[in-house]
All heavy atoms as TSV, in Angstrom:
chain	resi	resn	atom	element	x	y	z
A	1	MET	N	N	96.366	-35.520	68.602
A	1	MET	CA	C	95.353	-34.638	67.940
A	1	MET	C	C	95.929	-33.276	67.509
A	1	MET	O	O	95.711	-32.741	66.475
A	1	MET	CB	C	94.122	-34.540	68.710
A	1	MET	CG	C	93.013	-33.975	68.023
A	1	MET	SD	S	92.521	-35.118	66.760
A	1	MET	CE	C	90.868	-34.624	66.550
A	2	THR	N	N	96.718	-32.773	68.333
A	2	THR	CA	C	97.201	-31.384	68.171
A	2	THR	C	C	98.144	-31.475	67.093
A	2	THR	O	O	98.156	-30.510	66.161
A	2	THR	CB	C	97.998	-30.895	69.390
A	2	THR	OG1	O	97.266	-30.841	70.502
A	2	THR	CG2	C	98.647	-29.466	69.248
A	3	ASP	N	N	99.031	-32.540	66.770
A	3	ASP	CA	C	99.844	-32.640	65.689
A	3	ASP	C	C	99.068	-32.648	64.314
A	3	ASP	O	O	99.556	-32.139	63.329
A	3	ASP	CB	C	100.752	-33.861	65.752
A	3	ASP	CG	C	101.647	-33.716	67.008
A	3	ASP	OD1	O	102.066	-32.553	67.398
A	3	ASP	OD2	O	102.106	-34.774	67.501
A	4	ALA	N	N	97.952	-33.265	64.294
A	4	ALA	CA	C	97.114	-33.359	63.134
A	4	ALA	C	C	96.646	-31.881	62.717
A	4	ALA	O	O	96.789	-31.608	61.515
A	4	ALA	CB	C	95.808	-34.202	63.283
A	5	PHE	N	N	96.263	-31.136	63.652
A	5	PHE	CA	C	95.871	-29.775	63.413
A	5	PHE	C	C	96.956	-28.906	62.910
A	5	PHE	O	O	96.971	-28.035	62.027
A	5	PHE	CB	C	95.285	-29.020	64.570
A	5	PHE	CG	C	93.842	-29.663	64.913
A	5	PHE	CD1	C	93.590	-30.244	66.180
A	5	PHE	CD2	C	92.738	-29.479	64.027
A	5	PHE	CE1	C	92.321	-30.709	66.452
A	5	PHE	CE2	C	91.611	-30.040	64.242
A	5	PHE	CZ	C	91.267	-30.792	65.456
A	6	ALA	N	N	98.323	-29.253	63.556
A	6	ALA	CA	C	99.449	-28.554	63.094
A	6	ALA	C	C	99.797	-28.792	61.622
A	6	ALA	O	O	100.009	-27.896	60.891
A	6	ALA	CB	C	100.674	-28.830	63.962
A	7	VAL	N	N	99.579	-29.969	61.204
A	7	VAL	CA	C	99.820	-30.480	59.804
A	7	VAL	C	C	98.825	-29.735	58.912
A	7	VAL	O	O	99.213	-29.236	57.838
A	7	VAL	CB	C	99.848	-31.897	59.666
A	7	VAL	CG1	C	99.790	-32.395	58.124
A	7	VAL	CG2	C	100.870	-32.653	60.407
A	8	LEU	N	N	97.619	-29.624	59.316
A	8	LEU	CA	C	96.596	-28.922	58.471
A	8	LEU	C	C	96.936	-27.573	58.280
A	8	LEU	O	O	96.730	-26.980	57.203
A	8	LEU	CB	C	95.098	-29.137	59.039
A	8	LEU	CG	C	94.604	-30.576	59.025
A	8	LEU	CD1	C	93.357	-30.699	59.700
A	8	LEU	CD2	C	94.362	-31.068	57.583
A	9	ARG	N	N	97.247	-26.975	59.291
A	9	ARG	CA	C	97.726	-25.480	59.336
A	9	ARG	C	C	98.887	-25.275	58.361
A	9	ARG	O	O	98.927	-24.301	57.627
A	9	ARG	CB	C	98.049	-25.034	60.727
A	9	ARG	CG	C	98.342	-23.549	60.829
A	9	ARG	CD	C	98.602	-23.158	62.219
A	9	ARG	NE	N	99.247	-21.960	62.377
A	9	ARG	CZ	C	100.672	-21.882	62.446
A	9	ARG	NH1	N	101.372	-23.004	62.734
A	9	ARG	NH2	N	101.304	-20.704	62.526
A	10	LEU	N	N	99.882	-26.286	58.377
A	10	LEU	CA	C	100.955	-25.978	57.513
A	10	LEU	C	C	100.588	-26.086	55.933
A	10	LEU	O	O	101.237	-25.384	55.092
A	10	LEU	CB	C	102.056	-27.139	57.762
A	10	LEU	CG	C	102.863	-27.045	59.084
A	10	LEU	CD1	C	103.703	-28.185	59.237
A	10	LEU	CD2	C	103.759	-25.754	58.976
A	11	LEU	N	N	99.562	-26.832	55.675
A	11	LEU	CA	C	99.119	-26.930	54.260
A	11	LEU	C	C	98.705	-25.642	53.697
A	11	LEU	O	O	98.783	-25.435	52.473
A	11	LEU	CB	C	98.108	-27.966	54.218
A	11	LEU	CG	C	98.446	-29.493	54.579
A	11	LEU	CD1	C	97.157	-30.300	54.432
A	11	LEU	CD2	C	99.489	-29.897	53.502
A	12	THR	N	N	98.194	-24.713	54.612
A	12	THR	CA	C	97.748	-23.396	54.066
A	12	THR	C	C	98.730	-22.304	54.078
A	12	THR	O	O	98.396	-21.227	53.687
A	12	THR	CB	C	96.432	-23.016	54.828
A	12	THR	OG1	O	96.806	-22.822	56.209
A	12	THR	CG2	C	95.416	-24.049	54.713
A	13	MET	N	N	99.943	-22.623	54.697
A	13	MET	CA	C	100.900	-21.510	54.868
A	13	MET	C	C	101.765	-21.443	53.649
A	13	MET	O	O	102.120	-22.431	53.004
A	13	MET	CB	C	101.757	-21.857	56.031
A	13	MET	CG	C	101.135	-21.756	57.361
A	13	MET	SD	S	102.212	-22.361	58.693
A	13	MET	CE	C	103.310	-20.986	58.849
A	14	SER	N	N	102.278	-20.262	53.320
A	14	SER	CA	C	103.203	-20.062	52.202
A	14	SER	C	C	104.582	-20.429	52.625
A	14	SER	O	O	104.828	-20.593	53.874
A	14	SER	CB	C	103.214	-18.520	51.855
A	14	SER	OG	O	103.911	-17.802	52.832
A	15	ASP	N	N	105.501	-20.598	51.700
A	15	ASP	CA	C	106.850	-20.948	52.026
A	15	ASP	C	C	107.435	-19.865	53.003
A	15	ASP	O	O	108.099	-20.191	53.886
A	15	ASP	CB	C	107.663	-21.213	50.831
A	15	ASP	CG	C	107.309	-22.486	50.179
A	15	ASP	OD1	O	106.622	-23.348	50.704
A	15	ASP	OD2	O	107.774	-22.635	48.884
A	16	GLY	N	N	107.184	-18.691	52.627
A	16	GLY	CA	C	107.793	-17.554	53.466
A	16	GLY	C	C	107.301	-17.670	54.871
A	16	GLY	O	O	108.011	-17.303	55.925
A	17	ASP	N	N	106.004	-17.878	55.066
A	17	ASP	CA	C	105.448	-18.016	56.448
A	17	ASP	C	C	105.990	-19.241	57.207
A	17	ASP	O	O	106.280	-19.059	58.340
A	17	ASP	CB	C	103.921	-18.197	56.502
A	17	ASP	CG	C	103.158	-16.981	55.967
A	17	ASP	OD1	O	103.744	-15.819	56.032
A	17	ASP	OD2	O	102.104	-17.065	55.422
A	18	LYS	N	N	106.345	-20.312	56.502
A	18	LYS	CA	C	106.925	-21.492	57.093
A	18	LYS	C	C	108.332	-21.136	57.458
A	18	LYS	O	O	108.724	-21.499	58.614
A	18	LYS	CB	C	106.937	-22.580	56.268
A	18	LYS	CG	C	105.536	-23.254	55.939
A	18	LYS	CD	C	105.616	-24.284	54.808
A	18	LYS	CE	C	104.229	-24.710	54.467
A	18	LYS	NZ	N	104.222	-25.567	53.332
A	19	VAL	N	N	109.100	-20.393	56.744
A	19	VAL	CA	C	110.443	-20.046	57.076
A	19	VAL	C	C	110.505	-19.169	58.318
A	19	VAL	O	O	111.253	-19.307	59.244
A	19	VAL	CB	C	111.071	-19.319	55.787
A	19	VAL	CG1	C	112.428	-18.638	56.371
A	19	VAL	CG2	C	111.470	-20.381	54.680
A	20	ALA	N	N	109.508	-18.163	58.267
A	20	ALA	CA	C	109.404	-17.301	59.392
A	20	ALA	C	C	109.064	-18.062	60.695
A	20	ALA	O	O	109.662	-17.805	61.748
A	20	ALA	CB	C	108.367	-16.195	59.213
A	21	GLU	N	N	108.196	-18.949	60.596
A	21	GLU	CA	C	107.943	-19.760	61.699
A	21	GLU	C	C	109.064	-20.640	62.219
A	21	GLU	O	O	109.289	-20.768	63.490
A	21	GLU	CB	C	106.639	-20.628	61.586
A	21	GLU	CG	C	106.291	-21.491	62.791
A	21	GLU	CD	C	104.902	-22.037	62.700
A	21	GLU	OE1	O	104.188	-21.731	61.732
A	21	GLU	OE2	O	104.631	-22.877	63.670
A	22	ILE	N	N	109.791	-21.256	61.415
A	22	ILE	CA	C	111.058	-21.966	61.746
A	22	ILE	C	C	112.026	-21.099	62.364
A	22	ILE	O	O	112.655	-21.465	63.379
A	22	ILE	CB	C	111.548	-22.559	60.490
A	22	ILE	CG1	C	110.695	-23.773	59.984
A	22	ILE	CG2	C	113.015	-23.090	60.648
A	22	ILE	CD1	C	111.113	-24.268	58.598
A	23	LEU	N	N	112.311	-19.934	61.825
A	23	LEU	CA	C	113.176	-19.002	62.544
A	23	LEU	C	C	112.724	-18.677	63.950
A	23	LEU	O	O	113.586	-18.500	64.828
A	23	LEU	CB	C	113.453	-17.754	61.677
A	23	LEU	CG	C	114.057	-17.908	60.316
A	23	LEU	CD1	C	114.118	-16.705	59.387
A	23	LEU	CD2	C	115.495	-18.444	60.474
A	24	ALA	N	N	111.377	-18.288	64.084
A	24	ALA	CA	C	110.953	-18.011	65.461
A	24	ALA	C	C	111.083	-19.117	66.361
A	24	ALA	O	O	111.474	-19.050	67.426
A	24	ALA	CB	C	109.483	-17.622	65.352
A	25	LEU	N	N	110.744	-20.379	65.973
A	25	LEU	CA	C	110.874	-21.587	66.745
A	25	LEU	C	C	112.480	-21.776	67.190
A	25	LEU	O	O	112.627	-22.216	68.345
A	25	LEU	CB	C	110.421	-22.739	66.214
A	25	LEU	CG	C	108.838	-22.717	66.021
A	25	LEU	CD1	C	108.299	-23.825	65.056
A	25	LEU	CD2	C	108.124	-22.748	67.328
A	26	ARG	N	N	113.253	-21.573	66.241
A	26	ARG	CA	C	114.623	-21.759	66.510
A	26	ARG	C	C	115.115	-20.810	67.561
A	26	ARG	O	O	115.930	-21.088	68.525
A	26	ARG	CB	C	115.511	-21.722	65.234
A	26	ARG	CG	C	115.484	-22.799	64.343
A	26	ARG	CD	C	116.333	-22.797	63.147
A	26	ARG	NE	N	116.280	-23.993	62.367
A	26	ARG	CZ	C	117.067	-24.208	61.277
A	26	ARG	NH1	N	117.904	-23.328	60.999
A	26	ARG	NH2	N	116.786	-25.233	60.624
A	27	ARG	N	N	114.687	-19.538	67.405
A	27	ARG	CA	C	114.979	-18.502	68.389
A	27	ARG	C	C	114.509	-18.929	69.892
A	27	ARG	O	O	115.102	-18.757	70.844
A	27	ARG	CB	C	114.461	-17.208	68.054
A	27	ARG	CG	C	114.716	-16.111	68.975
A	27	ARG	CD	C	116.219	-16.006	69.286
A	27	ARG	NE	N	116.677	-14.722	69.025
A	27	ARG	CZ	C	117.947	-14.324	68.999
A	27	ARG	NH1	N	118.974	-15.183	69.210
A	27	ARG	NH2	N	118.305	-13.136	68.823
A	28	GLN	N	N	113.240	-19.428	69.933
A	28	GLN	CA	C	112.758	-19.863	71.206
A	28	GLN	C	C	113.543	-20.952	71.719
A	28	GLN	O	O	113.737	-20.954	72.950
A	28	GLN	CB	C	111.245	-20.334	70.973
A	28	GLN	CG	C	110.250	-19.265	70.678
A	28	GLN	CD	C	108.869	-19.845	70.456
A	28	GLN	OE1	O	108.661	-21.003	70.708
A	28	GLN	NE2	N	107.983	-18.871	70.070
A	29	ILE	N	N	114.006	-21.887	70.995
A	29	ILE	CA	C	114.957	-22.985	71.425
A	29	ILE	C	C	116.159	-22.405	72.016
A	29	ILE	O	O	116.522	-22.922	73.088
A	29	ILE	CB	C	115.192	-23.999	70.335
A	29	ILE	CG1	C	113.887	-24.822	70.061
A	29	ILE	CG2	C	116.301	-24.923	70.817
A	29	ILE	CD1	C	114.033	-25.600	68.779
A	30	THR	N	N	116.675	-21.488	71.344
A	30	THR	CA	C	117.970	-20.860	71.840
A	30	THR	C	C	117.709	-20.202	73.168
A	30	THR	O	O	118.623	-20.313	74.165
A	30	THR	CB	C	118.382	-19.807	70.806
A	30	THR	OG1	O	118.726	-20.492	69.528
A	30	THR	CG2	C	119.748	-19.172	71.229
A	31	VAL	N	N	116.709	-19.413	73.312
A	31	VAL	CA	C	116.349	-18.810	74.550
A	31	VAL	C	C	116.134	-19.798	75.702
A	31	VAL	O	O	116.735	-19.663	76.760
A	31	VAL	CB	C	115.135	-17.792	74.484
A	31	VAL	CG1	C	114.663	-17.287	75.774
A	31	VAL	CG2	C	115.377	-16.589	73.468
A	32	LEU	N	N	115.343	-20.839	75.422
A	32	LEU	CA	C	115.111	-21.765	76.476
A	32	LEU	C	C	116.337	-22.544	76.855
A	32	LEU	O	O	116.643	-22.805	77.992
A	32	LEU	CB	C	114.155	-22.917	75.920
A	32	LEU	CG	C	112.707	-22.301	75.764
A	32	LEU	CD1	C	111.807	-23.358	75.106
A	32	LEU	CD2	C	112.183	-21.950	77.118
A	33	GLU	N	N	117.276	-22.883	75.873
A	33	GLU	CA	C	118.525	-23.416	76.218
A	33	GLU	C	C	119.455	-22.486	77.098
A	33	GLU	O	O	120.052	-22.947	77.942
A	33	GLU	CB	C	119.324	-23.865	74.960
A	33	GLU	CG	C	118.731	-25.063	74.307
A	33	GLU	CD	C	119.388	-25.428	72.908
A	33	GLU	OE1	O	120.030	-24.526	72.341
A	33	GLU	OE2	O	119.171	-26.606	72.533
A	34	ARG	N	N	119.379	-21.324	76.750
A	34	ARG	CA	C	120.163	-20.316	77.517
A	34	ARG	C	C	119.614	-20.292	79.021
A	34	ARG	O	O	120.414	-20.177	79.905
A	34	ARG	CB	C	120.038	-18.938	76.782
A	34	ARG	CG	C	121.030	-17.853	77.523
A	34	ARG	CD	C	121.076	-16.621	76.798
A	34	ARG	NE	N	119.764	-16.088	76.424
A	34	ARG	CZ	C	119.413	-15.708	75.213
A	34	ARG	NH1	N	120.070	-15.943	74.199
A	34	ARG	NH2	N	118.136	-15.173	75.053
A	35	GLN	N	N	118.406	-20.323	79.138
A	35	GLN	CA	C	117.743	-20.323	80.499
A	35	GLN	C	C	118.074	-21.527	81.289
A	35	GLN	O	O	118.018	-21.405	82.561
A	35	GLN	CB	C	116.226	-20.128	80.422
A	35	GLN	CG	C	115.891	-18.699	79.934
A	35	GLN	CD	C	114.379	-18.458	79.621
A	35	GLN	OE1	O	113.571	-19.404	79.780
A	35	GLN	NE2	N	113.956	-17.400	79.297
A	36	LEU	N	N	118.332	-22.631	80.595
A	36	LEU	CA	C	118.642	-23.913	81.294
A	36	LEU	C	C	119.984	-23.833	81.902
A	36	LEU	O	O	120.354	-24.661	82.634
A	36	LEU	CB	C	118.453	-25.110	80.339
A	36	LEU	CG	C	117.158	-25.537	80.052
A	36	LEU	CD1	C	117.053	-26.641	79.087
A	36	LEU	CD2	C	116.331	-25.981	81.312
A	37	GLY	N	N	120.893	-22.910	81.464
A	37	GLY	CA	C	122.160	-22.883	81.905
A	37	GLY	C	C	122.974	-24.083	81.378
A	37	GLY	O	O	123.007	-24.247	80.106
A	38	GLY	N	N	123.589	-24.806	82.168
A	38	GLY	CA	C	124.422	-25.827	81.683
A	38	GLY	C	C	123.685	-27.118	81.640
A	38	GLY	O	O	124.102	-28.186	81.151
A	39	GLU	N	N	122.345	-27.162	82.026
A	39	GLU	CA	C	121.553	-28.322	81.975
A	39	GLU	C	C	121.108	-28.755	80.615
A	39	GLU	O	O	120.989	-27.801	79.725
A	39	GLU	CB	C	120.246	-28.090	82.732
A	39	GLU	CG	C	119.932	-29.108	83.991
A	39	GLU	CD	C	118.711	-28.650	84.571
A	39	GLU	OE1	O	118.732	-27.790	85.340
A	39	GLU	OE2	O	117.688	-29.436	84.333
A	40	ARG	N	N	121.084	-30.048	80.398
A	40	ARG	CA	C	120.841	-30.513	79.052
A	40	ARG	C	C	119.234	-30.636	78.826
A	40	ARG	O	O	118.484	-30.909	79.809
A	40	ARG	CB	C	121.331	-31.907	78.875
A	40	ARG	CG	C	122.874	-32.032	78.612
A	40	ARG	CD	C	123.507	-33.246	78.498
A	40	ARG	NE	N	122.522	-34.341	78.395
A	40	ARG	CZ	C	122.889	-35.677	78.437
A	40	ARG	NH1	N	124.128	-35.894	78.471
A	40	ARG	NH2	N	121.994	-36.549	78.367
A	41	VAL	N	N	118.920	-30.470	77.644
A	41	VAL	CA	C	117.431	-30.584	77.317
A	41	VAL	C	C	117.182	-32.069	77.152
A	41	VAL	O	O	117.940	-32.857	76.638
A	41	VAL	CB	C	117.184	-29.999	75.902
A	41	VAL	CG1	C	115.654	-30.184	75.565
A	41	VAL	CG2	C	117.448	-28.451	76.013
A	42	ARG	N	N	116.089	-32.556	77.848
A	42	ARG	CA	C	115.636	-33.952	77.744
A	42	ARG	C	C	114.418	-34.171	76.856
A	42	ARG	O	O	113.400	-33.499	77.021
A	42	ARG	CB	C	115.307	-34.383	79.123
A	42	ARG	CG	C	116.442	-34.235	80.055
A	42	ARG	CD	C	117.319	-35.360	80.101
A	42	ARG	NE	N	118.288	-35.281	81.154
A	42	ARG	CZ	C	119.461	-35.751	81.191
A	42	ARG	NH1	N	119.813	-36.711	80.330
A	42	ARG	NH2	N	120.275	-35.573	82.165
A	43	PHE	N	N	114.485	-35.062	75.900
A	43	PHE	CA	C	113.311	-35.411	75.148
A	43	PHE	C	C	112.842	-36.649	75.637
A	43	PHE	O	O	113.529	-37.658	76.083
A	43	PHE	CB	C	113.717	-35.636	73.635
A	43	PHE	CG	C	114.237	-34.492	72.930
A	43	PHE	CD1	C	115.345	-34.455	72.055
A	43	PHE	CD2	C	113.436	-33.330	72.906
A	43	PHE	CE1	C	115.716	-33.355	71.293
A	43	PHE	CE2	C	113.720	-32.348	72.221
A	43	PHE	CZ	C	114.860	-32.294	71.395
A	44	THR	N	N	111.393	-36.879	75.653
A	44	THR	CA	C	110.799	-38.043	76.027
A	44	THR	C	C	110.838	-39.010	74.890
A	44	THR	O	O	111.165	-38.664	73.645
A	44	THR	CB	C	109.244	-37.728	76.370
A	44	THR	OG1	O	108.667	-37.226	75.243
A	44	THR	CG2	C	109.174	-36.785	77.608
A	45	ARG	N	N	110.401	-40.261	74.993
A	45	ARG	CA	C	110.354	-41.186	73.916
A	45	ARG	C	C	109.362	-40.722	72.871
A	45	ARG	O	O	109.564	-40.939	71.679
A	45	ARG	CB	C	109.995	-42.606	74.436
A	45	ARG	CG	C	111.078	-43.226	75.252
A	45	ARG	CD	C	110.750	-44.629	75.615
A	45	ARG	NE	N	111.923	-45.122	76.221
A	45	ARG	CZ	C	111.883	-45.930	77.340
A	45	ARG	NH1	N	110.730	-46.257	77.810
A	45	ARG	NH2	N	112.995	-46.348	77.824
A	46	SER	N	N	108.280	-40.164	73.352
A	46	SER	CA	C	107.308	-39.744	72.310
A	46	SER	C	C	107.795	-38.585	71.446
A	46	SER	O	O	107.513	-38.405	70.267
A	46	SER	CB	C	105.931	-39.335	72.982
A	46	SER	OG	O	106.102	-38.277	73.839
A	47	ASP	N	N	108.565	-37.544	72.189
A	47	ASP	CA	C	109.303	-36.633	71.380
A	47	ASP	C	C	110.220	-37.099	70.407
A	47	ASP	O	O	110.048	-36.627	69.269
A	47	ASP	CB	C	110.105	-35.711	72.368
A	47	ASP	CG	C	109.295	-34.852	73.459
A	47	ASP	OD1	O	108.127	-34.550	73.080
A	47	ASP	OD2	O	109.876	-34.638	74.533
A	48	ARG	N	N	111.041	-38.055	70.706
A	48	ARG	CA	C	111.927	-38.641	69.747
A	48	ARG	C	C	111.182	-39.355	68.730
A	48	ARG	O	O	111.593	-39.302	67.513
A	48	ARG	CB	C	112.804	-39.659	70.526
A	48	ARG	CG	C	113.923	-39.055	71.418
A	48	ARG	CD	C	114.812	-40.099	72.027
A	48	ARG	NE	N	115.539	-39.518	73.009
A	48	ARG	CZ	C	115.345	-39.820	74.381
A	48	ARG	NH1	N	114.490	-40.684	74.688
A	48	ARG	NH2	N	116.082	-39.233	75.217
A	49	ALA	N	N	110.118	-40.023	68.875
A	49	ALA	CA	C	109.258	-40.710	67.862
A	49	ALA	C	C	108.763	-39.831	66.876
A	49	ALA	O	O	108.890	-39.835	65.648
A	49	ALA	CB	C	108.289	-41.463	68.457
A	50	PHE	N	N	108.237	-38.599	67.427
A	50	PHE	CA	C	107.666	-37.598	66.595
A	50	PHE	C	C	108.741	-36.964	65.711
A	50	PHE	O	O	108.519	-36.851	64.536
A	50	PHE	CB	C	106.977	-36.459	67.428
A	50	PHE	CG	C	106.316	-35.355	66.676
A	50	PHE	CD1	C	105.273	-35.450	65.888
A	50	PHE	CD2	C	107.165	-34.216	66.567
A	50	PHE	CE1	C	104.939	-34.417	65.111
A	50	PHE	CE2	C	106.730	-33.182	65.703
A	50	PHE	CZ	C	105.584	-33.257	65.017
A	51	LEU	N	N	109.857	-36.548	66.352
A	51	LEU	CA	C	110.969	-35.974	65.568
A	51	LEU	C	C	111.433	-36.939	64.498
A	51	LEU	O	O	111.744	-36.504	63.475
A	51	LEU	CB	C	112.029	-35.507	66.466
A	51	LEU	CG	C	111.691	-34.363	67.400
A	51	LEU	CD1	C	112.763	-34.104	68.503
A	51	LEU	CD2	C	111.461	-33.093	66.599
A	52	ALA	N	N	111.666	-38.113	64.754
A	52	ALA	CA	C	112.122	-39.199	63.849
A	52	ALA	C	C	111.118	-39.286	62.662
A	52	ALA	O	O	111.549	-39.284	61.538
A	52	ALA	CB	C	112.295	-40.536	64.424
A	53	ALA	N	N	109.771	-39.295	62.897
A	53	ALA	CA	C	108.838	-39.304	61.735
A	53	ALA	C	C	108.849	-38.168	60.909
A	53	ALA	O	O	108.685	-38.277	59.720
A	53	ALA	CB	C	107.463	-39.500	62.463
A	54	VAL	N	N	109.082	-36.948	61.556
A	54	VAL	CA	C	109.127	-35.765	60.795
A	54	VAL	C	C	110.331	-35.602	60.019
A	54	VAL	O	O	110.400	-35.210	58.850
A	54	VAL	CB	C	108.735	-34.525	61.640
A	54	VAL	CG1	C	108.944	-33.217	60.941
A	54	VAL	CG2	C	107.349	-34.570	62.183
A	55	LEU	N	N	111.472	-35.693	60.770
A	55	LEU	CA	C	112.828	-35.481	60.219
A	55	LEU	C	C	113.145	-36.381	58.989
A	55	LEU	O	O	114.013	-36.026	58.178
A	55	LEU	CB	C	113.753	-35.443	61.226
A	55	LEU	CG	C	113.673	-34.256	62.266
A	55	LEU	CD1	C	114.634	-34.454	63.388
A	55	LEU	CD2	C	113.792	-32.996	61.593
A	56	HIS	N	N	112.751	-37.592	58.980
A	56	HIS	CA	C	113.049	-38.464	57.945
A	56	HIS	C	C	112.705	-38.002	56.566
A	56	HIS	O	O	113.071	-38.358	55.491
A	56	HIS	CB	C	112.608	-39.962	58.188
A	56	HIS	CG	C	111.409	-40.323	57.764
A	56	HIS	ND1	N	110.221	-39.883	58.232
A	56	HIS	CD2	C	110.998	-41.151	56.557
A	56	HIS	CE1	C	109.174	-40.385	57.444
A	56	HIS	NE2	N	109.681	-41.013	56.495
A	57	ARG	N	N	111.586	-37.035	56.549
A	57	ARG	CA	C	111.136	-36.528	55.413
A	57	ARG	C	C	111.949	-35.273	54.873
A	57	ARG	O	O	111.766	-34.859	53.776
A	57	ARG	CB	C	109.643	-36.009	55.590
A	57	ARG	CG	C	108.697	-37.167	56.052
A	57	ARG	CD	C	108.277	-38.058	55.035
A	57	ARG	NE	N	107.510	-37.387	54.031
A	57	ARG	CZ	C	107.150	-37.863	52.937
A	57	ARG	NH1	N	107.633	-39.034	52.654
A	57	ARG	NH2	N	106.559	-37.227	52.053
A	58	LEU	N	N	112.837	-34.746	55.707
A	58	LEU	CA	C	113.667	-33.634	55.305
A	58	LEU	C	C	114.846	-34.053	54.620
A	58	LEU	O	O	115.325	-35.169	54.654
A	58	LEU	CB	C	113.996	-32.841	56.556
A	58	LEU	CG	C	112.937	-32.242	57.425
A	58	LEU	CD1	C	113.564	-31.581	58.638
A	58	LEU	CD2	C	112.251	-31.074	56.579
A	59	PRO	N	N	115.316	-33.120	53.688
A	59	PRO	CA	C	116.606	-33.438	52.946
A	59	PRO	C	C	117.677	-33.644	53.972
A	59	PRO	O	O	117.814	-33.199	55.053
A	59	PRO	CB	C	116.904	-32.161	52.190
A	59	PRO	CG	C	115.548	-31.318	52.235
A	59	PRO	CD	C	114.930	-31.845	53.362
A	60	SER	N	N	118.779	-34.440	53.595
A	60	SER	CA	C	119.842	-34.770	54.451
A	60	SER	C	C	120.633	-33.678	54.881
A	60	SER	O	O	121.340	-33.665	55.785
A	60	SER	CB	C	120.689	-35.903	53.841
A	60	SER	OG	O	121.144	-35.397	52.662
A	61	SER	N	N	120.583	-32.574	54.122
A	61	SER	CA	C	121.330	-31.332	54.534
A	61	SER	C	C	120.820	-30.573	55.714
A	61	SER	O	O	121.445	-29.827	56.268
A	61	SER	CB	C	121.349	-30.390	53.227
A	61	SER	OG	O	120.023	-29.952	52.927
A	62	TRP	N	N	119.551	-30.956	56.026
A	62	TRP	CA	C	118.902	-30.460	57.333
A	62	TRP	C	C	119.474	-31.128	58.478
A	62	TRP	O	O	119.605	-32.363	58.446
A	62	TRP	CB	C	117.356	-30.476	57.160
A	62	TRP	CG	C	116.779	-29.492	56.275
A	62	TRP	CD1	C	117.008	-29.369	54.968
A	62	TRP	CD2	C	115.767	-28.589	56.697
A	62	TRP	NE1	N	116.270	-28.306	54.518
A	62	TRP	CE2	C	115.451	-27.942	55.538
A	62	TRP	CE3	C	115.073	-28.366	57.830
A	62	TRP	CZ2	C	114.496	-26.949	55.457
A	62	TRP	CZ3	C	114.122	-27.308	57.731
A	62	TRP	CH2	C	113.746	-26.627	56.774
A	63	THR	N	N	119.711	-30.479	59.618
A	63	THR	CA	C	120.112	-31.057	60.802
A	63	THR	C	C	119.295	-30.575	61.999
A	63	THR	O	O	118.788	-29.538	61.965
A	63	THR	CB	C	121.624	-30.845	61.141
A	63	THR	OG1	O	121.734	-29.481	61.307
A	63	THR	CG2	C	122.541	-31.319	60.024
A	64	LEU	N	N	119.276	-31.367	62.851
A	64	LEU	CA	C	118.550	-31.037	64.200
A	64	LEU	C	C	119.609	-31.160	65.370
A	64	LEU	O	O	120.196	-32.095	65.421
A	64	LEU	CB	C	117.405	-32.097	64.489
A	64	LEU	CG	C	116.643	-31.781	65.820
A	64	LEU	CD1	C	115.743	-30.489	65.807
A	64	LEU	CD2	C	115.760	-33.022	66.148
A	65	LYS	N	N	119.502	-30.096	66.115
A	65	LYS	CA	C	120.453	-30.006	67.297
A	65	LYS	C	C	119.794	-30.796	68.395
A	65	LYS	O	O	118.771	-30.239	68.903
A	65	LYS	CB	C	120.681	-28.526	67.692
A	65	LYS	CG	C	121.710	-28.412	68.690
A	65	LYS	CD	C	122.167	-27.002	68.865
A	65	LYS	CE	C	121.607	-26.477	70.106
A	65	LYS	NZ	N	122.117	-25.019	70.325
A	66	THR	N	N	120.256	-31.979	68.735
A	66	THR	CA	C	119.580	-32.664	69.812
A	66	THR	C	C	120.772	-33.051	70.920
A	66	THR	O	O	121.861	-33.125	70.567
A	66	THR	CB	C	119.199	-34.044	69.219
A	66	THR	OG1	O	120.119	-34.836	68.646
A	66	THR	CG2	C	118.113	-33.846	68.179
A	67	PRO	N	N	120.168	-33.218	72.156
A	67	PRO	CA	C	121.084	-33.602	73.173
A	67	PRO	C	C	121.357	-35.001	73.084
A	67	PRO	O	O	120.608	-35.784	72.397
A	67	PRO	CB	C	120.272	-33.275	74.461
A	67	PRO	CG	C	118.829	-33.273	73.959
A	67	PRO	CD	C	118.832	-32.871	72.530
A	68	ALA	N	N	122.499	-35.407	73.687
A	68	ALA	CA	C	122.887	-36.833	73.643
A	68	ALA	C	C	121.622	-37.549	74.450
A	68	ALA	O	O	121.060	-36.923	75.254
A	68	ALA	CB	C	124.165	-37.162	74.343
A	69	ALA	N	N	121.472	-38.860	74.179
A	69	ALA	CA	C	120.552	-39.576	74.911
A	69	ALA	C	C	120.721	-39.651	76.384
A	69	ALA	O	O	121.909	-39.891	76.798
A	69	ALA	CB	C	120.468	-41.013	74.326
A	70	GLY	N	N	119.704	-39.346	77.234
A	70	GLY	CA	C	119.876	-39.331	78.511
A	70	GLY	C	C	119.480	-40.807	79.175
A	70	GLY	O	O	119.426	-41.740	78.540
A	71	PRO	N	N	119.561	-40.803	80.531
A	71	PRO	CA	C	119.397	-42.103	81.099
A	71	PRO	C	C	117.971	-42.859	80.942
A	71	PRO	O	O	117.801	-43.947	81.104
A	71	PRO	CB	C	119.459	-41.756	82.650
A	71	PRO	CG	C	119.491	-40.315	82.732
A	71	PRO	CD	C	119.656	-39.749	81.419
A	72	ASP	N	N	116.968	-41.925	80.563
A	72	ASP	CA	C	115.633	-42.555	80.320
A	72	ASP	C	C	115.488	-42.964	78.834
A	72	ASP	O	O	114.349	-43.173	78.448
A	72	ASP	CB	C	114.576	-41.450	80.722
A	72	ASP	CG	C	114.603	-40.244	79.797
A	72	ASP	OD1	O	115.652	-39.881	79.204
A	72	ASP	OD2	O	113.680	-39.517	79.635
A	73	SER	N	N	116.604	-43.054	78.072
A	73	SER	CA	C	116.444	-43.454	76.789
A	73	SER	C	C	116.015	-44.903	76.401
A	73	SER	O	O	116.364	-45.680	77.077
A	73	SER	CB	C	117.873	-43.313	76.062
A	73	SER	OG	O	118.395	-42.139	76.223
């Protein structure tokens, strides 16, 4: 349900607002990865499914930095 509200929110945002949010989220990821030290980030199956559904809509020039599949893959 939260994802549905996120999509609705995106529809009302300008391109500049979207870019700013992407930059802020990328910075948050960087900070969290730094706090993890050498530990790898783990995605759940639902995380992977959501990302796959969203990312297939992006141009192929976009990339997502993802960890290698863990033992729970």
